[in-house]
Each structure stands twice: as C-alpha cells, then as structure tokens.
C-alpha positions as CSV (number, residue, x, y, z in Angstrom):
1,X,23.7,39.6,15.5
2,X,21.2,37.2,14.1
3,X,19.5,34.7,16.5
4,X,21.1,31.4,17.0
5,X,19.0,28.3,16.9
6,X,19.7,24.9,18.5
7,X,19.7,21.7,16.5
8,X,16.3,20.8,18.0
9,X,14.8,24.2,17.0
10,X,16.2,23.8,13.5
11,X,14.4,20.4,13.2
12,X,11.1,22.1,13.9
13,X,11.9,25.1,11.7
14,X,12.5,22.7,8.8
15,X,9.3,20.8,9.5
16,X,7.4,24.0,9.6
17,X,8.9,25.2,6.3
18,X,8.0,21.8,4.7
19,X,4.4,22.3,5.8
20,X,4.4,19.3,8.2
21,X,1.2,19.2,10.4
22,X,1.7,15.8,12.2
23,X,4.5,13.7,13.4
24,X,4.2,10.2,14.8
25,X,6.7,9.4,17.5
26,X,7.8,7.9,20.7
27,X,10.3,9.7,23.1
28,X,13.6,8.5,24.4
29,X,16.8,9.8,25.8
30,X,18.5,10.5,22.5
31,X,15.6,12.7,21.2
32,X,14.7,14.5,24.4
33,X,16.0,17.9,23.2
34,X,13.7,17.6,20.2
35,X,10.8,16.7,22.5
36,X,11.7,19.7,24.8
37,X,11.2,22.0,21.8
38,X,7.9,20.5,20.8
39,X,5.9,22.8,23.1
40,X,7.1,25.8,21.2
41,X,5.6,24.8,17.9
42,X,1.8,24.6,18.1
43,X,1.4,24.2,14.3
44,X,2.8,20.7,14.6
45,X,0.8,18.1,16.4
46,X,2.7,15.1,17.8
47,X,0.8,11.7,17.9
48,X,2.1,9.5,20.6
49,X,2.1,5.9,19.5
50,X,2.7,2.8,21.6
51,X,5.5,1.2,19.6
52,X,7.9,2.7,16.9
53,X,6.7,0.2,14.3
54,X,3.2,1.6,14.9
55,X,4.6,5.1,14.3
56,X,6.0,4.1,11.0
57,X,2.8,2.4,9.8
58,X,0.7,5.3,11.0
59,X,2.9,7.7,9.0
60,X,2.5,5.3,6.0
61,X,-1.3,5.4,6.4
62,X,-1.2,9.2,6.7
63,X,1.0,9.5,3.6
64,X,-0.9,7.1,1.4
65,X,-4.3,8.6,2.1
66,X,-3.2,12.3,2.0
67,X,-0.5,12.3,-0.6
68,X,1.8,14.2,1.9
69,X,5.0,12.7,3.3
70,X,4.6,11.0,6.7
71,X,7.0,12.1,9.4
72,X,8.3,9.8,12.2
73,X,10.4,10.7,15.3
74,X,12.2,7.9,17.2
75,X,15.0,7.5,19.7
76,X,18.3,5.7,19.2
77,X,19.0,2.0,19.5
78,X,15.8,0.0,19.9
79,X,13.7,3.0,18.9
80,X,15.4,3.1,15.5
81,X,15.5,-0.7,15.0
82,X,11.8,-1.0,15.9
83,X,10.9,1.3,13.0
84,X,12.9,-0.7,10.4
85,X,9.9,-2.9,9.5
86,X,7.8,0.1,8.6
87,X,10.7,1.7,6.7
88,X,11.1,-1.5,4.6
89,X,7.4,-1.6,4.1
90,X,7.4,2.0,2.8
91,X,10.4,1.3,0.6
92,X,8.7,-1.8,-1.0
93,X,5.5,0.1,-1.6
94,X,6.9,3.5,-2.6
95,X,5.5,5.5,0.3
96,X,7.1,8.9,1.1
97,X,8.3,8.9,4.8
98,X,10.8,11.1,6.6
99,X,12.2,9.4,9.7
100,X,14.1,11.4,12.2
101,X,16.1,9.3,14.7
102,X,18.1,10.3,17.7
103,X,21.7,9.1,18.1
104,X,24.1,9.0,21.0
105,X,26.5,12.0,21.1
106,X,29.1,12.1,18.3
107,X,32.1,11.4,20.7
108,X,30.3,8.2,21.9
109,X,29.6,6.8,18.4
110,X,31.4,3.5,18.0
111,X,31.9,2.9,21.8
112,X,28.9,0.6,22.3
113,X,27.2,3.3,24.3
114,X,23.8,2.9,25.9
115,X,21.1,2.6,23.2
116,X,23.7,3.0,20.5
117,X,23.4,1.2,17.1
118,X,24.5,1.9,13.6
119,X,21.2,3.3,12.5
120,X,22.4,4.5,9.0
121,X,24.1,1.1,8.4
122,X,21.0,-0.8,9.4
123,X,18.6,1.3,7.4
124,X,20.7,1.7,4.2
125,X,19.1,-1.2,2.4
126,X,15.5,-0.1,3.3
127,X,15.6,3.6,2.6
128,X,16.0,5.7,-0.6
129,X,18.8,7.5,1.3
130,X,19.9,8.2,4.8
131,X,22.1,10.7,6.6
132,X,24.2,10.8,9.8
133,X,24.4,14.5,10.8
134,X,28.0,15.1,11.9
135,X,28.0,18.9,11.9
136,X,25.3,21.3,13.0
137,X,26.0,23.3,9.8
138,X,24.7,20.5,7.7
139,X,21.5,19.9,9.6
140,X,19.1,22.2,7.9
141,X,20.3,21.3,4.4
142,X,20.1,17.6,5.1
143,X,16.5,17.8,6.5
144,X,15.2,19.8,3.5
145,X,17.1,17.4,1.2
146,X,15.4,14.5,3.0
147,X,11.9,15.8,2.1
148,X,13.0,16.3,-1.5
149,X,14.3,12.8,-1.9
150,X,11.3,11.2,-0.2
151,X,8.7,12.9,-2.4
152,X,10.3,13.1,-5.8
153,X,10.7,10.5,-8.6
154,X,9.5,7.2,-7.2
155,X,8.6,8.1,-3.6
156,X,10.0,6.3,-0.6
157,X,11.3,6.5,3.0
158,X,14.4,8.4,4.1
159,X,16.1,8.6,7.5
160,X,18.1,11.4,9.2
161,X,20.1,10.3,12.2
162,X,20.9,13.2,14.6
163,X,23.4,12.8,17.5
164,X,22.3,14.3,20.8
165,X,25.1,16.9,20.9
166,X,24.0,18.2,17.4
167,X,20.5,18.7,18.9
168,X,22.0,21.0,21.5
169,X,24.5,22.8,19.3
170,X,23.5,26.3,18.0
171,X,23.8,28.0,14.6
172,X,22.0,30.5,12.3
173,X,19.1,29.2,10.4
174,X,18.0,30.4,7.0
175,X,15.1,29.1,4.9
176,X,16.0,26.9,1.9
177,X,16.3,28.7,-1.4
178,X,13.1,28.5,-3.4
179,X,13.7,26.1,-6.3
180,X,11.5,24.8,-9.0
181,X,9.1,22.3,-7.5
182,X,10.2,18.8,-8.2
183,X,7.1,16.7,-8.6
184,X,8.6,14.0,-10.6
185,X,8.6,15.9,-13.9
186,X,12.4,16.0,-14.0
187,X,12.4,12.3,-14.3
188,X,10.5,12.5,-17.6
189,X,12.9,11.0,-20.2
190,X,10.3,10.0,-22.7
191,X,10.3,11.3,-26.3
192,X,7.6,11.9,-28.9
193,X,9.0,8.8,-30.6
194,X,8.1,6.8,-27.5
195,X,4.5,8.1,-27.7
196,X,4.3,7.4,-31.4
197,X,5.5,3.8,-30.9
198,X,2.9,3.3,-28.1
199,X,0.1,4.6,-30.3
200,X,1.3,2.3,-33.1
201,X,1.1,-0.7,-30.9
202,X,-2.3,0.3,-29.6
203,X,-3.6,0.7,-33.2
204,X,-2.4,-2.8,-34.2
205,X,-3.5,-4.7,-31.1
206,X,-6.5,-7.1,-31.2
207,X,-6.1,-8.5,-27.7
208,X,-4.9,-5.7,-25.4
209,X,-4.7,-5.3,-21.7
210,X,-3.8,-2.3,-19.5
211,X,-2.1,-3.3,-16.3
212,X,-1.9,-0.6,-13.6
213,X,-0.1,-0.3,-10.3
214,X,0.5,2.0,-7.4
215,X,2.6,4.3,-9.6
216,X,-0.7,5.8,-10.9
217,X,-1.8,6.6,-7.4
218,X,1.6,8.0,-6.5
219,X,1.4,10.3,-9.5
220,X,-1.5,12.1,-7.8
221,X,-5.3,12.3,-8.1
222,X,-5.0,13.9,-11.6
223,X,-3.3,10.7,-12.9
224,X,-6.4,8.6,-12.1
225,X,-8.6,11.0,-13.9
226,X,-6.2,11.0,-16.9
227,X,-6.1,7.2,-16.8
228,X,-10.0,7.1,-16.9
229,X,-10.0,9.4,-20.0
230,X,-7.3,7.2,-21.7
231,X,-9.2,3.9,-21.0
232,X,-12.5,5.4,-22.3
233,X,-10.8,6.7,-25.4
234,X,-9.2,3.4,-26.5
235,X,-11.8,1.0,-25.1
236,X,-9.3,-1.5,-23.6
237,X,-9.9,-3.8,-20.7
238,X,-8.0,-2.7,-17.6
239,X,-6.7,-4.7,-14.6
240,X,-4.8,-3.7,-11.5
241,X,-2.2,-4.9,-9.0
242,X,-3.1,-4.9,-5.3
243,X,-1.6,-1.5,-4.8
244,X,-3.2,0.0,-7.8
245,X,-6.8,-0.6,-6.7
246,X,-8.9,2.6,-6.9
247,X,-6.8,4.2,-9.6
248,X,-9.6,3.1,-12.0
249,X,-13.2,2.7,-10.7
250,X,-13.7,-0.9,-9.4
251,X,-17.3,-1.0,-10.5
252,X,-16.7,0.1,-14.1
253,X,-17.4,-2.5,-16.9
254,X,-13.9,-2.0,-18.4
255,X,-12.3,-3.0,-15.2
256,X,-11.8,-6.8,-15.2
257,X,-10.7,-7.1,-11.6
258,X,-7.4,-7.5,-9.8
259,X,-4.8,-9.8,-11.3
260,X,-2.2,-12.1,-9.8
261,X,-2.1,-15.0,-7.4
262,X,-5.6,-14.2,-6.1
263,X,-6.8,-12.2,-9.1
264,X,-9.9,-12.9,-11.2
265,X,-10.1,-15.6,-13.8
266,X,-10.8,-13.0,-16.5
267,X,-7.9,-10.7,-15.6
268,X,-5.4,-13.6,-15.4
269,X,-6.5,-15.2,-18.6
270,X,-6.5,-11.9,-20.4
271,X,-3.0,-11.3,-19.2
272,X,-1.9,-14.7,-20.5
273,X,-3.6,-14.5,-23.9
274,X,-3.1,-10.8,-24.7
275,X,-1.1,-9.5,-27.7
276,X,-0.4,-6.1,-26.1
277,X,0.4,-5.5,-22.4
278,X,0.6,-1.9,-21.3
279,X,2.1,-1.7,-17.8
280,X,1.4,1.7,-16.2
281,X,3.2,2.3,-12.9
282,X,3.5,-1.3,-11.7
283,X,6.4,-3.6,-10.8
284,X,6.4,-7.1,-12.4
285,X,6.2,-8.6,-9.0
286,X,6.3,-12.3,-8.4
287,X,2.7,-12.3,-7.1
288,X,1.7,-11.0,-10.5
289,X,4.0,-12.8,-12.9
290,X,3.9,-16.3,-11.4
291,X,6.0,-18.5,-13.7
292,X,8.2,-15.9,-15.5
293,X,9.0,-18.0,-18.6
294,X,5.3,-18.5,-19.2
295,X,4.1,-15.0,-18.3
296,X,2.0,-13.4,-21.1
297,X,4.0,-15.3,-23.7
298,X,2.5,-13.8,-26.9
299,X,2.3,-10.2,-26.0
300,X,4.3,-7.1,-26.9
301,X,5.0,-5.4,-23.6
302,X,5.1,-1.7,-22.7
303,X,6.3,-0.5,-19.3
304,X,5.6,3.1,-18.3
305,X,7.3,4.0,-15.0
306,X,9.0,6.9,-13.3
307,X,11.7,4.6,-11.9
308,X,14.0,3.4,-14.7
309,X,15.5,0.7,-12.4
310,X,12.1,-1.0,-12.3
311,X,12.1,-1.5,-16.1
312,X,13.5,-4.7,-17.6
313,X,14.3,-5.8,-14.0
314,X,12.2,-9.0,-14.1
315,X,10.3,-9.0,-17.4
316,X,12.0,-7.8,-20.6
317,X,9.8,-5.3,-22.4
318,X,9.5,-4.2,-26.0
319,X,8.9,-0.5,-25.2
320,X,10.2,1.3,-22.1
321,X,8.9,4.7,-21.3
322,X,10.5,6.5,-18.4
323,X,8.3,9.3,-16.9
324,X,5.6,10.4,-14.6
325,X,2.6,8.3,-15.6
326,X,0.3,11.2,-15.7
327,X,2.5,13.1,-18.1
328,X,3.0,10.0,-20.4
329,X,-0.7,9.2,-20.5
330,X,-1.6,12.9,-21.1
331,X,0.8,13.1,-24.0
332,X,-0.6,9.9,-25.5
333,X,-4.2,11.2,-25.2
334,X,-3.2,14.5,-26.8
335,X,-1.6,12.8,-29.8
336,X,-4.5,10.4,-30.3
337,X,-7.0,13.2,-30.1
338,X,-5.0,15.4,-32.4
339,X,-4.6,13.0,-35.3
340,X,-7.1,10.2,-34.4
341,X,-4.5,7.8,-35.7
342,X,-7.2,5.4,-36.7
343,X,-8.1,5.0,-33.0
344,X,-11.7,5.8,-33.2
345,X,-14.6,3.4,-33.4
346,X,-12.7,1.1,-35.8
347,X,-10.2,0.3,-33.0
348,X,-13.0,-0.6,-30.7
349,X,-14.5,-2.9,-33.4
350,X,-11.1,-4.5,-33.8
351,X,-11.1,-5.6,-30.2
352,X,-14.8,-6.5,-30.0
353,X,-14.1,-10.3,-30.3
354,X,-11.5,-9.9,-27.4
355,X,-14.2,-8.4,-25.3
356,X,-16.5,-11.3,-26.1
357,X,-13.8,-13.7,-24.9
358,X,-13.4,-11.7,-21.7
359,X,-17.1,-11.8,-21.1
360,X,-17.0,-15.6,-21.4
361,X,-14.3,-15.7,-18.8
362,X,-16.4,-13.4,-16.6
363,X,-19.2,-15.8,-16.7
364,X,-17.1,-18.2,-14.7
365,X,-17.8,-15.9,-11.7
366,X,-14.4,-16.7,-10.3
367,X,-15.1,-14.7,-7.1
368,X,-18.2,-16.6,-6.4
369,X,-18.5,-18.7,-3.2
370,X,-21.1,-21.0,-1.5
371,X,-22.8,-18.9,1.1
372,X,-24.2,-20.3,4.4
373,X,-27.3,-19.7,6.5
374,X,-25.4,-20.7,9.7
375,X,-21.8,-19.6,9.3
376,X,-20.6,-16.2,8.3
377,X,-18.5,-16.6,5.1
378,X,-15.6,-14.1,5.1
379,X,-16.4,-13.1,1.5
380,X,-20.0,-12.4,2.5
381,X,-18.8,-10.3,5.5
382,X,-16.7,-8.1,3.2
383,X,-19.6,-7.8,0.7
384,X,-22.0,-6.7,3.3
385,X,-19.4,-4.2,4.7
386,X,-19.0,-2.8,1.2
387,X,-22.8,-2.5,0.6
388,X,-23.3,-0.7,3.9
389,X,-20.4,1.7,3.5
390,X,-20.2,2.3,-0.3
391,X,-22.2,5.6,-0.2
392,X,-19.7,7.1,2.3
393,X,-16.3,8.2,1.4
394,X,-14.7,5.2,3.1
395,X,-11.0,4.6,3.6
396,X,-10.0,0.9,4.0
397,X,-6.8,-0.4,5.5
398,X,-5.9,-4.1,5.9
399,X,-3.6,-6.4,7.7
400,X,-2.0,-9.2,5.7
401,X,-3.4,-12.6,4.8
402,X,-6.6,-14.1,3.5
403,X,-8.7,-11.2,4.8
404,X,-6.5,-8.9,2.8
405,X,-7.2,-10.8,-0.4
406,X,-11.0,-11.0,0.3
407,X,-11.0,-7.3,0.9
408,X,-9.2,-6.7,-2.4
409,X,-11.6,-9.0,-4.2
410,X,-15.0,-8.0,-2.7
411,X,-14.6,-4.3,-1.7
412,X,-14.8,-2.1,-4.8
413,X,-12.7,1.0,-4.8
414,X,-13.7,3.9,-7.1
415,X,-11.3,6.5,-6.0
416,X,-7.5,6.6,-5.4
417,X,-6.0,6.9,-1.9
418,X,-8.9,5.0,-0.4
419,X,-7.0,1.6,-0.1
420,X,-4.0,1.2,2.2
421,X,-2.4,-2.2,2.4
422,X,1.0,-3.8,2.7
423,X,1.8,-5.2,-0.7
424,X,5.6,-5.7,-1.2
425,X,6.7,-6.6,2.3
426,X,3.4,-8.2,3.4
427,X,3.6,-6.9,6.9
428,X,1.2,-8.4,9.5
429,X,0.2,-5.7,11.9
430,X,0.1,-2.9,9.3
431,X,-3.6,-2.2,9.2
432,X,-4.4,-0.9,12.6
433,X,-1.7,1.7,13.0
434,X,-2.2,2.6,9.3
435,X,-5.9,3.3,10.1
436,X,-4.7,5.6,12.9
437,X,-2.6,7.6,10.4
438,X,-5.5,7.7,7.8
439,X,-7.9,8.9,10.5
440,X,-5.5,11.7,11.5
441,X,-5.4,12.8,7.8
442,X,-9.2,12.5,7.4
443,X,-10.8,13.1,10.8
444,X,-14.3,13.3,9.5
445,X,-14.2,10.2,7.3
446,X,-15.1,6.6,7.9
447,X,-11.8,4.5,8.3
448,X,-12.1,0.7,8.6
449,X,-9.3,-1.8,9.1
450,X,-10.4,-5.1,7.6
451,X,-8.3,-7.3,9.8
452,X,-7.4,-10.9,10.7
453,X,-7.3,-11.9,14.3
454,X,-3.6,-13.1,14.1
455,X,-2.4,-10.0,12.2
456,X,-4.2,-7.4,14.3
457,X,-2.7,-8.8,17.6
458,X,0.8,-7.8,16.4
459,X,0.1,-4.1,16.8
460,X,-3.1,-4.1,18.9
461,X,-1.5,-1.7,21.4
462,X,-2.2,1.1,19.0
463,X,-5.8,1.0,20.1
464,X,-4.6,3.1,23.0
465,X,-3.4,5.7,20.5
466,X,-6.8,5.7,18.9
467,X,-8.6,6.1,22.2
468,X,-6.2,8.8,23.4
469,X,-6.7,11.0,20.3
470,X,-10.4,10.0,20.0
471,X,-9.9,8.5,16.5
472,X,-13.1,6.6,15.5
473,X,-11.3,3.9,13.6
474,X,-13.3,0.6,13.1
475,X,-11.3,-2.7,13.4
476,X,-13.4,-5.3,11.4
477,X,-11.8,-8.6,12.4
478,X,-12.5,-11.6,10.2
479,X,-11.8,-14.1,13.0
480,X,-11.2,-17.6,11.8
481,X,-8.8,-18.6,14.7
482,X,-6.1,-19.4,12.2
483,X,-3.2,-17.7,10.5
484,X,-5.5,-18.1,7.5
485,X,-3.1,-17.8,4.6
486,X,-0.5,-20.0,6.3
487,X,-3.2,-22.6,6.9
488,X,-4.3,-22.4,3.3
489,X,-0.8,-23.0,2.0
490,X,-0.4,-25.8,4.5
491,X,-3.6,-27.4,3.1
492,X,-2.8,-27.0,-0.6
493,X,1.0,-27.3,-0.5
494,X,2.0,-29.2,2.6
495,X,-0.3,-32.2,2.8
496,X,-2.6,-30.5,5.4
497,X,0.2,-30.3,8.0
498,X,-1.3,-27.4,10.0
499,X,1.9,-26.8,12.0
500,X,1.5,-23.9,14.4
501,X,-1.1,-22.0,12.4
502,X,-3.9,-22.4,14.8
503,X,-4.2,-19.9,17.6
504,X,-4.8,-21.9,20.8
505,X,-5.5,-18.9,22.9
506,X,-7.2,-15.8,21.6
507,X,-8.5,-12.9,23.7
508,X,-12.1,-12.0,24.0
509,X,-12.0,-9.1,21.6
510,X,-15.1,-7.4,23.1
511,X,-13.6,-7.4,26.6
512,X,-10.3,-6.3,25.1
513,X,-12.0,-3.4,23.4
514,X,-13.6,-2.4,26.7
515,X,-10.2,-2.7,28.4
516,X,-8.9,-0.2,26.0
517,X,-11.9,2.1,26.6
518,X,-13.6,1.6,23.3
519,X,-16.6,-0.3,22.0
520,X,-16.6,-4.1,21.3
521,X,-19.0,-5.9,19.0
522,X,-19.3,-9.6,18.2
523,X,-21.1,-11.3,15.3
524,X,-21.4,-15.1,15.0
525,X,-24.5,-15.5,12.7
526,X,-25.1,-14.2,9.1
527,X,-28.6,-12.9,10.2
528,X,-27.1,-10.4,12.6
529,X,-24.3,-9.2,10.4
530,X,-26.0,-6.2,8.8
531,X,-27.4,-4.8,12.1
532,X,-24.0,-5.2,13.8
533,X,-22.1,-3.5,11.0
534,X,-24.6,-0.6,11.1
535,X,-24.0,-0.4,14.9
536,X,-20.2,-0.2,14.2
537,X,-20.5,2.5,11.6
538,X,-22.9,4.6,13.7
539,X,-20.7,4.5,16.9
540,X,-18.8,7.8,17.2
541,X,-15.6,6.3,18.8
542,X,-13.2,3.5,18.0
543,X,-14.7,0.0,17.6
544,X,-13.3,-3.5,17.6
545,X,-15.7,-5.8,15.7
546,X,-15.1,-9.5,16.2
547,X,-16.7,-11.2,13.2
548,X,-16.5,-15.0,13.6
549,X,-16.2,-16.5,10.1
550,X,-15.9,-20.0,8.7
551,X,-12.4,-21.2,9.8
552,X,-12.1,-23.6,6.8
553,X,-12.8,-21.2,4.0
554,X,-9.9,-20.7,1.5
555,X,-9.2,-17.8,-0.7
556,X,-9.9,-18.5,-4.3
557,X,-9.3,-18.2,-7.2
558,X,-5.6,-18.9,-6.8
559,X,-2.7,-19.4,-9.2
560,X,-0.7,-22.3,-7.7
561,X,2.9,-21.5,-7.4
562,X,4.9,-22.6,-10.3
563,X,2.0,-22.4,-12.7
564,X,1.1,-19.9,-15.4
565,X,-1.9,-17.5,-15.3
566,X,-4.1,-19.8,-17.4
567,X,-3.9,-22.6,-14.8
568,X,-5.9,-21.4,-11.9
569,X,-7.6,-23.2,-9.0
570,X,-11.1,-21.7,-9.1
571,X,-12.5,-23.3,-5.9
572,X,-12.2,-26.2,-3.5
573,X,-13.8,-28.6,-6.0
574,X,-11.4,-27.7,-8.8
575,X,-9.5,-31.0,-8.6
576,X,-8.2,-31.1,-12.1
577,X,-5.8,-28.2,-11.7
578,X,-5.3,-28.5,-8.0
579,X,-2.0,-30.2,-8.3
580,X,0.9,-28.3,-6.9
581,X,4.3,-29.8,-7.7
582,X,7.2,-30.1,-5.3
583,X,8.9,-27.4,-7.4
584,X,5.9,-25.1,-6.9
585,X,6.2,-25.4,-3.1
586,X,9.6,-23.7,-3.2
587,X,8.3,-20.9,-5.3
588,X,5.4,-19.7,-3.2
C-alpha cells in the first residue's frame, strides 16, 4: 500500500515540486498543521515576518527581483484580511504570488467561528483566481494549478484557502503530469499580418515614440535585451512608465525619461505630439494618460500586450497585438532584418527633425532644481545615492509619495528587476518589507529602500525581520516631516490647506534603529551627505538612514490634473500654467 500523506504534507510536497525555496508567513491556529510539518522540509526556508501585509510585500519584492513566484502563508480571519492589501498591490502590478491561507474546519464554515471569514469572497476581486479546498482529493491539483495561473499570461496573485480538517486528512500524493511549460507563449495570438502592419506604421512615421511598461520586465530578462536591439535598429526615442524603468538603460541617449504625471518635459511632449505611439507591455493608466480626450491626439496607436483585456480598455488603438512582448518584438526584428523594409538609415534620416525637437525639449532640463548649501534637497540626496552606488549591482525599492517620484526621476536603472515600487495601488509601507524579500532573493547584493518617513512607519516593524535573518537592507529615509505628496497636492490644489499632513510626533530614527538592533545614521547638512551614505553602504548589517531634507520642496515637473501632456508645471516659479481648475481637483 502506498504511503498516505496529510494535507499539510501535500502542501510541502507541492511547494517542493514547484521549486519553492522561501515562504513568507506568520503562524496562527488555522495553519498550525502546516507549521508542524515545516521542520520536515529543510529545502524550504520560512521567513517569519511581523505582520501579514509585510509577508505579502516581502513576497512581492522576492518575485519582482528574482522572476520566481512569491509564496505567502497566513492564518484564517485577520491573517487573511491583513494580506489583502499586498494581494491587491500584486494584482495591480502583475506580480506572481501564491498565497496559502488557513481556514476554520469545513463543518464550521458559515457559523461565525473564531477567526473565520469568507477569505475567497474577500479576495476574489484582488486575485487572478482563488480556491476553497473542500476535499483533500483536490488539494494537490489545486496547488499546482495555483502556480500555473500565477505565473502564466499576465502574472498575478492567487489564493488557496485550506480548512484545518483538510490539513489533517490523508491521501495518496502523486506528482503532477509533466506538461509543456506555459511561459506565456500560449497567449500569443498575433499573426504575421500584425507584424507587417506594425512595420508599415514604423516605416511611415516621422514623429514616433516607444512607450514601455512592466510587461517587458515580466516577459523576462531576454525581453529587455530584445527591446534594446529593436530600439537600436529603428532609432526611435523610448520612454517608460514607472513600472517599466530598467527595461531599457536609463542612461542611454535614446531614453527620454519617464513619462506621466511626474515624467520629463521631453517624454510628455513627445507623447503629445507624436504621430506613432507604440505601447509595449504597459497599461494606459490615468497617471500616464492624464486627460483622455487630449491624450496623444495626432498619433496612430499600437498596443502590444499579453493581456487582451488591457487593450482598448481606456485608449482605443489602431493596431492591437496580443502576445508575449519578447515574441512580438523578436518577430518584428526578424522581419525588418530579413527584408530591410526601407528601415535602414533612411528611416533614421526621416525622424532626424523629430530628434532635433526632442533635444530642444531636453534643453529645458525639466528635472533640474535649485540646490542649497545649507539644506539637503531630496533630489540631490537621490543623485548622490545613485552616484555612490551605480557601480554596484544595486536593487532599489521605494515607499509611495514624493520620494518615490524623486527616486524614479534621479536614480537611473540600466537593468530590469532592479526597481521595485508600488505603482497601481500606490501602497504606503511597501518598500521596507519589499526590500526584505529582495535581499532574501539576492543575499550578496546591495538593497536600498528609498523611503519617506510617513510611509516607512506603516511597516517599520519588519526591521525586526531584517535583524532576525541578518538581512543588510538599507532604509534611506528622505525625511521632510510631511506626508509629502499629500502636502504638495494641498499646496497646489487645495489653497495651501495643510490639513493633517504634518507629522507632529516622529520617532528619533537613530534611536529606533538601535532599539531594533541595527545601525542608525542621521544627516542634516549637504556637506556630510556623501560620507554618511558611504558609511551606510559599508555597514554589513541593516541600516536606518535618517536624511533630513527640505520640507517645502515639491516634486516637479508635474502635469496638473485635468490638463494634457503639453501643459506641465516645470517648477515653483512656473506661474503661467500653474492653474488647476476645480474640475482638475476631482481628477487627481
């Protein structure tokens, strides 16, 4: 008779078969059988977080930086509800997560039992799919299916809810049948006609722009290399969403910076004036499009995406190409290279005047700022951090707010999977636990969370996790004592009514660091910034760096809400266009 395995054992057998090395979790009554079994599986390391939200964000950081799915283990009731924010974050940003939650025994479901909640009901809107396991016979199949759903097509989070009695029940276990690896290729619905039409549009264009998003990074490292080859071949300017940074080298001359609400002057103007817009793996998000009826009004629009539901959802396009972006770009390069299609030097000559215009926009130096000898400007702090870390293979996470935008603007990313930030959901508290996950995935690399003092306090308890596992994460806090982006909107949109955006009581971050058992550093003067940053980098353990920056600095450039891309506020003295209407307030 073959050996019978408990539900808890089957969970680990499935994880082992899927090649899982780390799980991020927090124990509780409904998952104790799984935790009992943990000791028998040395190949899987459990990372004990301090809050389930932290588990989810750590798993996100691990997934984004490694390309592997993140795995989360939480208990029923509040354990499951605490992870909802991270699941929603992963859903919005297309991050592959597998969340395993405990549930009360099947006979108690629906009785308002202790720590019971409708986990599958609650998480249905924020996962790609979820399952409530009602029979031990289904457990193995469901778990393997969960990994498949999370990692194929457009990646995203899934949840498997396992009642406690299912964890104790026993059954035979057999490995899943080997099937052809689904790496998104099955989603390729594009034809040669699509490629021919794309090449035709490319050959006719005089003012083109390539617009890339996180889909390029999700397609794998090869996609970024293919993208570089494509951009070199056709000579077009390229811009990126927040999530797409690093897919194309940030210091390359063809890269015209990030676009959108806090994008560069040249990227946004190019987007507005172009005659051909090629969207590769990006959503037409509201932070990018601004005023929809005035978004890139004169352009033919191409949208390449693996997710057909993202196409024509917000912006109607002239050519929709459904497929893995690497496959689509590769097929395009192959066709261009084979026939030349007139896309040689003549094409680059055709767009030379366009490049001249872009250069004129560049001369505006829209990311410039007035530096100070007495106060640390936040832009300057990020620039110095970049200069002192750019020669290392550095991984950056952020929280959400002004510091996030300054990091995106002033830290240049030349490789994919080096930039982890909360884009779609905009989750304060994301960066610190995400840094924990990144450091787990890359133990020998430099991992820095560029943080704001308000955001980082939301999940500060995860410093205990960093100390426990000796993870040398660096928390670089741009401390302006305000919820900076809230304060900025209040200044520009709400007649300087700074309602509840100032933090009246902040901890001494150096003492807080010491309380957690790690190193604390403070900088208040620009002259000491470099030496203090070097001290942070050289320290072998986790660090909290309290960098006091100018509290009144705003993040520019900025497209005011309700305005098109060619109407930007370039700085505090830009009065002419610094007029935000009442209608605009409602759109921010």
